[in-house]
Steps between C-alpha positions, in 0.01 A plus 500: 500500500457725808252504788449584861302286747406478870773304678270266696273428207795427269675284758184297563446449124856380440479273802178343371649452153807313623332294778417204276830496308721190573808566709715346227433486133678342201421813292619819667260707301212339687615654821410848364205725559349661197399866562282665247430877530183592324306830484278379785761357737725201549459128429748266680522140390699178558478160325701180518292301244301340788387780721443867419418801713381840371391818674403858403584811708463869459810708407594835345632381163708753313618263236346169410697180433587143606803376697602169654697506830621245750194435717638414839768773489235765418274364776787526755581856385136614502433357849798700644441841327462804727152649537480698177366459147682244277644648179569245226664564162683312225785594271586228249582192714533687823221554755518782758300457819498784752310574812584797728882491542530134383607433141539167319611409147397164368552317175187406301443151363411434131127572501457366148590150619244499778197265448151641454298512823198262485162680469182336633187686388213264592370518854369176654368645826563674824597384851497688830872589557509447880329157485712389204823600684380313807409189293841501328686522831296212644543270199837570338687371807405151403639531147814292428839669483660214310546590136532131401118490472413852370124427490474499883712819544188687388164595651203379301229759446156366409252766393130429479200728448526680841793353686871448462682226690870463573665162546865409591680180591853367546379135526517516885224750550221670304358853564174627348321838525201638314402870462247703300549569131331771295497397135407851385366495150591131459196373683470176306873416493623137500683377809868593473804335648846661522817376672702806619851484650460533878776752532337732250165467663642578841651823366172592338321446829746722692504775237130524428368405844368847576377594148128457543447259209740321268424437131597149381536409135608172342592487128670292239743689271740323261466166688592679817233479776514804729327635805491869580424675834424871485431764770602862569659550158724197565498174307672171554488226238631147531530199274283215630659168596416224252410151614230295671439606858445203739130453593560584868151638572360150514722432802281718717228312693143611480452495879707379798345396833831468692658836577652719764464877558778710663611859541714575200765714676536246782564212253749709299700597813496144635619357166784755482617418852483123481668482153817659639647162594419335167756408251452635148214338304377317811130495584309602812252253658152639568272307734141616510287375794199614701755662740654717230789499253848375596796593281808280525848530345751227536806682368794299628638347816596844606172677457127423503202733541124485553212733573124473546241762385128520518308339217138400449483164330208363306532123426758253612855556631749548218883510468671650192856605429546815298790707368482813728587751229233366264247521787613859592454606134141385508429651841648833400266512207182429694447865608253406778518482884420129503600218259338167422722200429299217352623138458427315184503122471688261274423137410769402747353555852859523643606776258347842541387701190585862429391756758277785379559848651221755477407820680270504794316819613447376855544176693157385370461681162685423181674786311324678224782508241574221254862450587603132532844353555557126467820359657634147460621360832832317526499137605442477872819516710578171649 
């Protein structure tokens, strides 16, 4: 096998292929990148039985073939090559990589033991790449990082005739965003639900965020339910998480009369300042009145803090205690100059319900996007 390729194109392709590989794997062979040199160019692939990545690039192929090589090592080498074409050749189990005055010799891995890369042929539909990437970044932050309950470490995609919604929760908060969906030739398709690992979805959003449109396909093969994302001659596939996702959508209220509107940046900065004196896992107290919003942190005997910012309140005075980082996650995903925090009710008048965070175009006008972030308040500080 022998080829020559543009250094930047080759380095970017290897980086993409290894990005989703786990840092540690019980099977060393799964840390490899499969390089296939064909008459039309190169195909680089990686697969760890859960997630796969595959990309095609142009190259001058002198001799076709297949080789498996340590992915992260090749990515490190390719990223530090001098500015010259990369030359790649194999001789039995040895791989020669050269670029300008730099030369490397690597050992190949047994390609015959490498698993087959999943192929997904059916296309379910298309999403606008930029909107999808934004939606993923808004929602995935609310997914659980606790592997004890795998079902909530994913983001639930719900596809209907012309929209796709993303939902994530970690039991303490729920984030939802809806964007347009083009079903393509599948105009009369049934609603589809898929539970995708949040980490994989975040990488897809970052990688394909500037690709124009992303093709999404969901398929069942050999009792394995897969989702595939394709754009710019790159494809990522992922096994779907099995299990029943909690019915968190019903937690969102239809309408809320009691709410406050603030400048998003002001609220973020005030929260970051006042939380400095808090002990870990402690909550901030937020008091909403007609005079504005007062943030209070009772950290310890040595340190307390408070700050007041402007807020326009509709409805009665309200006091809630919220974990500052959970609030900041929601505020950072709002993507608007102003933010609305709405106060839901519970059957117990002394116990506040979850607060609903949504975007606000101006002090008077609600935001146009469909992003919603529901945050469970802590019990009020005594």
